[in-house]
C-alpha positions in Angstrom: 0.0 0.0 0.0 3.0 2.3 -0.3 3.0 3.0 -4.0 0.8 6.1 -3.7 1.6 9.3 -1.9 -0.2 9.4 1.5 -2.5 12.3 2.5 -3.7 12.6 6.1 -6.7 14.8 6.6 -8.0 16.1 9.9 -11.7 16.7 10.3 -12.4 14.4 7.4 -15.9 13.3 8.5 -17.8 16.2 6.9 -17.6 19.3 4.8 -14.4 20.2 3.0 -12.4 17.4 4.7 -14.8 14.8 3.3 -15.0 16.4 -0.1 -11.2 16.5 -0.3 -11.1 12.8 0.5 -13.5 12.0 -2.3 -11.5 14.0 -4.9 -8.2 12.5 -3.9 -9.4 9.0 -3.4 -8.2 7.5 -6.7 -4.8 9.1 -6.8 -3.6 9.0 -3.2 -3.5 6.7 -0.2 -5.7 8.3 2.4 -5.6 8.5 6.2 -8.9 10.1 7.4 -9.2 11.3 11.0 -12.0 12.8 13.1 -13.3 12.9 16.6 -15.9 10.2 16.0 -14.3 7.1 14.6 -17.6 5.4 13.9 -18.4 8.2 11.3 -15.1 7.5 9.6 -15.9 3.8 9.3 -19.2 4.7 7.4 -17.3 7.1 5.2 -14.6 4.4 4.5 -17.3 1.9 3.5 -19.0 4.4 1.2 -15.8 5.3 -0.5 -14.8 1.7 -1.0 -18.1 1.1 -2.8 -17.5 4.1 -5.0 -13.8 3.7 -6.0 -11.8 0.6 -7.0 -8.3 0.0 -5.6 -9.0 2.5 -2.8 -6.2 2.8 -0.2 -7.8 4.2 2.9 -7.1 4.0 6.6 -9.0 5.8 9.5 -8.0 6.8 13.0 -9.7 8.7 15.8 -8.3 12.2 16.4 -9.4 15.0 18.6 -6.8 17.7 17.9 -7.7 19.6 21.1 -6.5 16.7 23.2 -2.7 16.1 23.3 -3.2 12.4 24.2 -5.3 11.9 21.1 -2.7 13.5 18.9 0.1 11.5 20.5 -1.9 8.3 20.0 -2.1 9.1 16.2 1.6 9.8 16.1 2.4 6.5 17.9 0.1 4.6 15.5 1.7 6.1 12.4 5.1 5.1 13.8 4.0 1.6 14.7 2.5 1.1 11.2 5.7 2.5 9.7 3.7 5.1 7.8 5.2 8.2 6.5 2.8 10.9 5.3 3.4 13.1 2.3 0.7 15.7 3.0 -0.7 16.8 6.3 -4.0 18.6 5.6 -4.9 20.6 8.7 -8.5 20.9 7.9 -10.2 20.5 11.4 -11.7 23.7 12.7 -14.7 25.2 14.5 -16.4 28.6 14.5 -18.4 28.4 17.7 -17.4 28.9 21.3 -14.3 31.1 21.8 -12.5 28.6 24.0 -13.0 25.8 21.5 -12.1 28.0 18.6 -8.7 28.7 20.2 -8.2 25.1 21.4 -8.9 23.6 18.0 -8.0 26.2 15.4 -4.8 27.4 17.0 -3.5 25.2 19.8 -4.7 21.9 18.4 -3.5 22.7 14.9 0.0 23.7 16.2 0.1 20.4 18.3 -0.8 18.2 15.3 1.7 19.9 13.0 4.6 19.6 15.4 3.8 16.1 16.8 3.4 14.7 13.3 6.6 16.3 11.9 8.7 13.2 12.5 6.2 11.2 10.4 6.4 13.6 7.4 8.4 12.5 4.3 11.5 14.4 3.5 9.7 16.3 0.7 6.3 16.4 2.4 3.8 19.2 2.6 1.9 20.7 5.5 -1.3 22.7 4.6 -2.9 25.0 7.1 -6.6 25.9 6.3 -7.0 29.6 7.1 -9.7 32.0 6.0 -10.1 35.4 4.3 -11.4 36.5 7.8 -7.9 35.8 9.1 -6.2 38.4 6.9 -4.3 41.1 8.9 -6.4 43.9 7.5 -9.4 42.3 9.2 -7.8 42.2 12.7 -8.0 44.7 15.5 -5.2 47.3 15.3 -3.1 45.9 18.2 -3.3 42.3 17.0 -2.5 43.4 13.5 0.6 45.2 14.6 1.8 42.2 16.7 1.3 39.8 13.8 3.1 42.0 11.3 6.5 41.2 12.9 8.1 37.8 13.4 7.0 36.2 16.6 7.5 32.9 18.4 5.1 30.0 19.0 5.0 30.9 22.7 4.0 34.5 21.8 1.3 33.3 19.4 -0.1 31.1 22.1 0.0 33.9 24.6 -1.8 36.3 22.2 -4.5 33.7 21.6 -5.1 33.3 25.3 -5.2 37.1 25.9 -7.6 37.6 23.0 -10.3 35.3 24.3 -10.0 37.0 27.8 -11.0 40.2 26.1 -13.4 39.0 23.4 -16.3 36.6 23.6 -17.7 37.2 20.1 -17.5 34.0 18.0 -16.8 35.8 14.7 -14.0 38.0 16.2 -12.3 35.1 17.9 -12.6 32.9 14.8 -11.1 35.6 12.6 -8.2 36.1 15.1 -7.6 32.3 15.3 -7.0 32.2 11.6 -4.7 35.2 11.7 -2.8 33.5 14.5 -2.4 30.2 12.7 -1.3 32.1 9.6 1.4 33.7 11.7 2.4 30.3 13.1 2.7 29.0 9.5 4.9 31.7 8.1 7.0 32.6 11.2 7.3 29.3 13.0 6.4 26.1 11.1 8.0 27.2 7.9 11.3 27.3 9.8 10.8 24.0 11.7 10.4 21.8 8.6 13.3 20.1 6.7 14.9 21.8 3.7 12.7 20.0 1.1 9.5 20.1 3.1 6.9 22.8 2.4 4.3 24.8 4.4 1.3 26.5 2.9 -1.6 28.6 4.3 -4.8 28.7 2.3 -8.3 30.1 2.2 -10.8 27.6 0.8 -13.5 30.2 0.2 -16.9 30.8 1.8 -18.5 27.5 1.2 -21.8 25.9 1.9 -20.9 23.6 4.8 -22.1 23.2 8.4 -19.6 25.9 9.3 -20.1 28.1 6.3 -23.8 28.0 6.5 -26.5 27.8 3.8 -26.0 31.4 2.7 -22.5 30.8 1.6 -22.0 31.4 -2.2 -19.5 28.6 -2.8 -20.0 24.8 -3.4 -17.9 22.0 -2.0 -16.3 21.7 -5.4 -15.2 25.3 -5.2 -13.9 24.7 -1.7 -11.3 22.2 -2.7 -9.8 24.0 -5.7 -6.9 25.5 -3.8 -6.1 22.4 -1.7 -6.1 20.2 -4.8 -3.7 22.7 -6.5 -1.3 22.6 -3.5 -1.4 18.8 -3.4 -1.5 17.9 -7.1 0.2 20.8 -8.9 3.0 22.0 -6.7 6.0 19.7 -6.7 7.0 17.6 -3.7 10.2 19.6 -3.6 10.3 22.9 -1.9 10.0 25.9 -4.1 10.8 29.1 -2.1 8.4 31.0 -4.3 5.5 29.1 -2.6 6.9 28.0 0.7 5.3 29.7 3.7 2.9 31.7 1.5 -0.9 32.3 1.7 -3.1 31.2 -1.1 -6.6 32.5 -1.8 -9.6 30.4 -3.0 -8.4 30.7 -6.6 -5.0 29.1 -5.8 -3.3 32.5 -6.1 -0.7 33.9 -3.7 -1.9 36.9 -1.7 -0.5 39.0 1.2 -1.3 37.7 4.7 
């Protein structure tokens, strides 16, 4: 089962994570993760009926719990699995505490714990949002994120932000700005010389999170992730490494 590149998707049980699994199913070996493993088993069964020669594995993962992330890492090592793409798709938009725990702290934890399991030319993709652009942030946070900061400073800023803000949209927006900062300032420097890090905005898409009023379809929502996985080489290109891509697969300023 090692002839295909391996893509691990967090939050693969619904929405964009599930859609991405479907569009990648024939070309890649998939590892689908989510909090409820029973949902993943149903998805696996459905995909196996739909595609021939499907290579798919599932594993329970709650990225807000360090033990759960560690269990996934241990399983990958035990199975002697090296992943080629880590798709950090899991995210929430409700409850300020959960938004920070999942969108920021959990995403950081997954990215760093799974680094040893990434192939030497592997890719890490962080799902951001247009709402996370610096121009959309409060003045003080914008200023702090315009200069290079450490992981510890990013975590401190996230904790300070939810002490002063309890609005879901404001905290969600800040969480995406913070994970963008982590991607370009921290993670891009932690990876090996041929590994790549990308931040991306999938678009405002009709999902449980995006809501029924969103203009984009699920097909629209996986355009950029497909481009980053399929079209960019599995060799670092500094032109793309650590950059932010919009929903049309174009590089934009953070």
